[in-house]
C-alpha positions in Angstrom: -20.6 1.6 -9.1 -21.4 4.9 -7.5 -18.6 7.5 -7.5 -18.2 10.6 -5.3 -15.4 13.2 -5.2 -14.4 13.2 -1.5 -11.4 15.5 -1.6 -10.1 17.9 -4.3 -7.1 20.2 -3.8 -7.6 23.9 -4.1 -4.1 24.7 -5.4 -3.6 25.8 -9.0 -0.8 23.1 -9.3 -1.8 20.4 -6.8 0.6 17.8 -5.6 -0.3 14.3 -6.8 -1.3 11.8 -4.1 0.9 8.7 -3.8 -0.8 6.6 -1.1 -3.9 6.3 1.0 -4.8 4.6 4.3 -8.1 4.4 6.2 -8.1 4.7 10.0 -9.5 1.6 11.8 -11.0 3.5 14.7 -11.5 7.1 13.6 -13.3 9.0 10.8 -10.1 9.7 9.0 -8.1 9.0 5.8 -4.4 9.8 5.5 -2.7 10.4 2.2 0.9 10.9 1.1 1.9 13.5 -1.5 4.6 14.0 -4.1 5.1 17.3 -2.4 6.4 15.6 0.8 3.4 16.3 3.0 0.9 14.0 4.7 -2.8 14.9 4.7 -5.3 14.0 7.2 -8.8 14.1 5.7 -12.3 13.6 7.2 -13.6 10.4 5.5 -17.2 11.8 5.6 -16.9 15.5 4.8 -13.6 15.4 2.8 -12.3 18.4 4.7 -8.6 18.6 5.5 -8.1 18.1 9.2 -4.4 18.5 9.3 -1.3 18.6 7.1 1.9 17.0 8.4 5.3 18.3 7.3 8.7 16.7 8.0 9.7 14.6 5.0 11.8 16.4 2.5 10.8 14.5 -0.6 7.8 12.5 -1.9 5.9 10.4 0.7 5.6 7.0 -1.0 3.6 5.1 1.6 1.6 6.0 4.7 -0.5 4.1 7.2 -2.4 4.5 10.5 -1.0 2.4 13.3 -3.1 0.8 16.1 -5.8 3.0 17.5 -5.1 5.6 14.8 -3.2 7.9 17.1 0.0 7.1 15.3 0.9 7.3 11.6 3.9 5.7 9.9 5.2 6.9 6.5 8.1 6.4 4.2 9.7 8.7 1.6 12.1 9.3 -1.2 14.1 11.2 1.4 15.6 7.8 2.5 13.6 7.7 5.8 10.7 5.9 7.4 9.0 8.0 10.1 6.6 7.3 13.0 4.4 10.2 13.9 2.3 10.8 17.1 -0.8 12.3 15.7 -1.4 14.4 18.8 2.2 15.6 19.0 3.6 15.8 15.5 6.9 17.1 16.7 7.5 13.9 18.6 8.4 11.7 15.6 10.8 8.9 15.3 13.1 8.4 12.2 14.6 5.3 10.6 17.3 6.1 8.0 17.8 4.1 4.8 20.5 4.3 2.2 18.1 4.7 -0.7 14.5 6.0 -1.5 12.0 4.1 0.6 9.0 2.9 -1.4 6.8 0.6 0.7 6.1 -0.3 4.3 4.0 -2.6 6.5 3.5 -3.0 10.3 2.4 -5.8 12.7 1.0 -4.8 16.0 0.9 -8.4 17.1 4.6 -8.8 16.7 5.6 -5.2 17.4 7.6 -5.0 14.2 7.5 -3.2 10.9 9.3 -3.5 7.6 10.1 -0.9 4.9 11.6 -1.5 1.5 13.7 0.8 -0.6 14.9 1.3 -4.2 18.1 -0.6 -3.7 16.2 -3.8 -2.9 16.9 -3.6 0.9 14.1 -4.3 3.4 14.7 -3.1 6.9 12.9 -4.8 9.8 12.4 -2.5 12.7 10.9 -2.2 16.2 7.5 -0.6 16.0 8.0 1.0 19.4 11.4 2.6 18.9 11.7 2.5 15.1 15.2 1.1 15.5 16.5 -1.3 12.9 16.5 -5.0 13.9 17.7 -6.6 10.7 18.5 -5.6 7.1 17.5 -8.0 4.4 19.0 -7.7 0.9 15.7 -9.0 -0.4 15.9 -8.1 -4.1 18.0 -6.8 -6.9 15.8 -3.8 -7.6 13.1 -1.5 -6.3 10.8 -2.9 -3.6 7.2 -2.5 -4.7 5.4 -4.2 -1.8 5.9 -5.6 1.7 3.4 -7.4 3.9 3.6 -9.1 7.3 1.4 -12.2 7.7 0.8 -12.2 11.4 -0.4 -15.8 12.0 2.4 -17.4 10.1 5.1 -14.9 11.3 6.2 -14.4 7.7 7.1 -11.4 5.5 6.2 -11.2 1.8 8.2 -8.9 -0.5 7.8 -8.0 -4.1 10.1 -6.1 -6.5 10.6 -4.6 -9.9 13.1 -7.4 -10.5 10.0 -9.6 -11.1 10.3 -11.8 -8.0 8.1 -12.2 -4.9 9.6 -13.9 -1.9 8.7 -15.2 1.6 10.7 -14.6 4.7 10.6 -15.8 8.3 9.9 -12.9 10.7 11.7 -14.6 13.5 14.9 -15.9 11.9 14.8 -13.4 9.0 15.8 -16.3 6.6 14.5 -16.5 3.1 12.0 -19.4 2.9 11.0 -19.5 -0.7 10.6 -17.6 -4.0 6.8 -17.4 -4.6 7.1 -15.9 -8.1 10.0 -15.4 -10.5 9.6 -13.9 -13.9 10.8 -10.9 -16.0 7.9 -8.5 -15.9 8.1 -5.7 -13.3 5.9 -6.1 -10.2 4.4 -2.7 -9.5 2.0 -3.4 -6.7 1.2 -6.1 -4.1 -1.4 -7.1 -1.5 -2.3 -10.2 0.4 -5.5 -12.0 1.5 -6.6 -11.1 5.1 -5.7 -14.6 6.2 -2.3 -14.5 4.5 -3.1 -17.5 2.2 -2.5 -15.7 -1.1 -0.6 -12.8 -2.6 -1.8 -10.7 -5.5 0.7 -9.0 -7.8 0.1 -6.1 -10.2 2.3 -6.0 -13.2 3.8 -3.4 -15.5 1.8 -4.8 -18.4 -1.6 -4.5 -16.7 -2.0 -8.1 -15.5 -3.0 -9.0 -11.9 -2.0 -12.5 -10.8 -3.0 -14.2 -7.5 -0.7 -16.9 -6.1 -1.2 -19.4 -3.3 1.7 -18.7 -0.9 1.9 -22.3 0.5 2.3 -24.1 -2.8 3.3 -21.2 -5.1 0.6 -22.2 -7.6 -1.3 -19.5 -9.5 -4.9 -19.2 -8.3 -6.1 -16.5 -10.7 -5.2 -14.1 -13.4 -7.2 -10.9 -13.8 -6.9 -9.0 -17.1 -8.5 -5.8 -18.3 -6.2 -2.9 -17.3 -4.3 -1.4 -20.3 -1.4 0.1 -18.3 0.6 -0.7 -15.2 -1.4 -1.8 -12.1 -0.3 0.7 -9.5 -2.5 -0.3 -6.6 -4.2 -3.4 -5.1 -6.3 -3.9 -2.0 -8.4 -6.9 -0.9 -11.6 -6.2 1.0 -11.9 -7.2 4.7 -14.0 -10.4 3.8 -11.5 -11.6 1.2 -14.2 -11.8 -1.4 -13.2 -8.9 -3.6 -10.1 -7.1 -4.8 -9.9 -3.5 -5.9 -7.2 -2.5 -8.5 -6.1 0.9 -9.7 -4.0 1.6 -12.7 -2.3 4.3 -14.7 -5.0 3.6 -17.3 -7.2 5.8 -15.1 -9.6 3.1 -14.1 -10.6 1.5 -10.8 -11.9 -2.1 -11.0 -13.5 -4.5 -8.6 -13.0 -8.2 -9.1 -14.7 -11.2 -7.5 -12.1 -13.6 -6.1 -14.6 -16.4 -6.2 -14.8 -16.6 -10.0 -12.1 -14.1 -11.1 -14.6 -11.9 -12.9 -14.7 -8.1 -13.0 -17.8 -6.9 -11.2 -17.4 -3.1 -11.4 -15.4 -0.4 -13.2 -15.0 3.3 -12.7 -13.2 5.9 -14.8 -11.1 8.9 -13.6 -9.3 11.7 -15.3 -5.9 10.8 -13.8 -3.9 7.7 -13.1 -4.6 6.0 -9.7 -1.8 5.8 -7.2 -3.4 3.9 -4.3 -6.6 2.2 -3.2 -8.0 1.2 0.2 -11.2 -0.3 1.5 -13.3 1.1 4.4 -13.2 -0.9 7.6 -16.6 -2.3 6.9 -15.8 -3.2 3.3 -18.6 -1.0 1.8 -16.5 1.7 0.2 -13.3 1.8 -1.8 -11.2 5.0 -1.6 -8.7 5.9 -4.4 -6.0 8.5 -4.5 -4.8 9.8 -7.8 -2.3 11.8 -9.8 -4.6 14.8 -9.9 -4.3 15.1 -6.1 -7.9 13.9 -5.5 -9.5 11.3 -3.3 -12.6 9.6 -4.7 -15.0 7.3 -2.8 -16.6 4.4 -4.7 -19.5 2.3 -3.6 -19.5 -1.0 -5.5 -22.8 -2.6 -6.2 -21.6 -6.1 -5.4 
């Protein structure tokens, strides 16, 4: 697997990166930082295009929205924010009662969801960022949320060891997909919404079929908590990042590890390029690395 340093901070004491997202229609990457800022980075040159300020604590999740002219983020400052990339001052704010740790949006349904440390998930309007419904989804920190467009469902995961499925229309809980004691530290879903993948405190990755809640695979190799997961656009591979300072690529056809890369710092977040040829990682050293898997 080829590795290239895309972005490295110039500060003497750089702020660790917490999250990363790739623009679907622009040559941009956005990253959240522990230092409360959001970075816009050219995905080819690695140059910083812009730095967005407004949050007052660590930015825990960030994502481009739609045509990439908007960015949504959440933070330990108890807020979720929607930014107009062309007019940063024109931002919308949704307030929570606890640190916000994960978010997801659905353009198809015009809704988003953000989860916080107190186990609450807020469903909001993507246009106005106003709250539609509060779900007391879990007993502890929300570690992942995802909207499955075609099924009109929401999947949530938590440090309390559970992963649950919710109806996006009625907001009722439909089923518990997983229930165990180990902390879930990261989550992602298949592009078609058929399976959810959970990264655990003990380094395991488990894939579960959402419809029948049966385990479809277990991926072992990480030696510390799995902090980041992302399935490629084709649904053939999953990238995982860990505090053990490795990035790994796994085949979902046979559950085998097909590539591994080493870093000097723990990985916070991973994301695939739109064409599925590159994996980007953001880490605790404040750097972004691009990986080209030979798969």
